[in-house]
N, C-alpha and C positions, 0 to 999 in steps of 0.2 A: 815363678812370677814373670809375666811378660808385660812390659809397659811400653806404649808408644807415646811420645811427647811431641806434639805439634805446637807451633806458636808463631805469632807474627815476628817479623824481623825486629830485633831489639827487645823481645819479651823476656830474655834471660834464658831461653830454652836450652842452649848448649851448655852454659855454665851450670844450670840446674840439673840437667841430665847427668853431667859428670859428677856433680856433688852427690846426687842420689845413688848413682852407681857405686860410689865409694861407701856411702853410709849404709846402703842396703845390700852390699856385697853382690852386685849384679855386674854382668858384662855390659860394656857401653858400645853401642853402634851408632853411626850417624850416616846420613846420606853423603855428606862431604867425604867421610872416610872411604865409602864405597866408590865414590867418583874418583878419588885419588888412586885407589887400588886398580880400577879399570884403566885409568890413564897410564899408570905405570906399566900394566900388562901390554898396552898398545904402543908403548914407547913415547908417550907425550908428557910434557910438563902439564900440571893442572891448569895453568893459564892458557896454553894452547888448546888443551882439551875442552875447556869451557867455551872457547871461540867457535869450535866446530860442533858443539853440543847439538844433538839431534834427538828425535823421538826414539830412534833405535837405542841410543845411549840411555835414555830414560827407562826404556823397557828392560835393558840389562840391569840397571840399578834396582828396578822394581822386582825383577826375577830373583836377584840375590836377597832382597829384603824378604820376599815371600819364603824363600828357602830357609833363611835364618829363623823365621817364625815357625816353620814346620819342623825344623830339626833341633832347635834349642829351646831351653825353658827359662833360664834366669838371666834376663837382660832388660835393658832400657834402650829404646831406639829413638834417637833424636832425628826427626824427619817430618816433612810436611805431609807425606803420603803413607807412611808405614801403617797408620790406622786402617787404611784401605786394603792392605795385603796381609795383615796379621789379625785374623778375626778374633782369636781368643785372648787378646791383650786388654789390659786396662788402658783406655784411650783418653789421653789428657790433652787439653788445649790451653795454652797460655796466651791471654789477650793483653794488649797494651795499646794505648793511643799512639798514633803515628808521631804526634808531637813529642810525647815523652820518650818514645823509642829513639827518636832522632837526637834528643838531648843526651840520652844514655850513651849512644855510640859515636857522637860527633867527635869527641876527643880521641877516640880509639879507631879512627878510620884505617882500614887496611891499605897498605901500600899498593896492592894490586888493583884497587878500585880507584876510579877517578874521584879525587877528593871533592867534597862539597864545600862551598864557601860559607855555609851557615846551617844551623840545625833545621831551619825552615826549608831550605833546599833539600836537605837530606830526607826530611819527612815526605816531601813530594816524591822524590825518587823511590823511597821505600814503598809508598802507597802504589806507585805505578808498577814497581817490580812485583809486589804482591798480587795486583790485579792481573798482570800478564801470566803469572804462574797459576792463579785461580782459574782463569779462562782456559789455559792450556790443559789443566787437569780435568776440567769439565768436558773438554773436547775429547781428550784421550781416554778418560775413564768414566765419564758421566758421574763425577763426584764433585761436590762443592766443599772445599776445605773451610769455608766460612759457616757451613751449616752446623749449628750446635748439636743437632741430632746425631752427628757422627761421633760424638765424644761422650764418654761416661762422666768425665769431670771437666768443668770449664772454670778457669780461674783468671780473674782480672789482676794483673800485676801493676797496673798504673798506680803510682804513689806509694808503692810498698818497697821496703828495703829487701835486698836479695835474700838474706837469711830468713826473713819472715815468709817469703814466698816458698823457699825450700821446705820450711816446716809445714806450711799449709798444704803443699803438694804431698809431702810425706804422710800427713794425717789423712788426706783424701785417699791415698793409695791403701793405707792400712784399713780404713773404714770400708772401702770398696771390696778389698780382699775378704774381710770378715763377712760382709753381706753375701759374697759369692760362696763362701764356705757354708753358710747357713742354708743356702738353697740346694 
């Protein structure tokens, strides 16, 4: 089983991907892990690496993503773009309002990021960051990460507790897998 999990910042994507990997006995991959791996190979800290991030680095990550999709079978990939490179995966998108996402992550801001003074400021930043990435991917790959047609499963996480979303995603995966087996 191959699963790609895309989602807005603060949708719970990373936590859910790790929980599903454990529950479904799948290997877990993420774009962040691949970035750290490439940074280490090039002798950079992840912070320095992100400052010099270029289209070439994105292409290296994408190439590794595609290779994983071609060479492996039982995994979940936490990534904004893996759905575009792993064709035979179950493609899931987790949506959340920018406001709720900001509330969820405001208390857990990473030290490496410039701290936001309020959830409202964080919501604005997250929306801007998402739009920058969305436009970049449209330019590089002619793909819109906001287009629901790119996904087999689309789940709204706004207002839902994490354990409920994990169960909803798990049910969707099992249902989709059963439909695929019937075809």
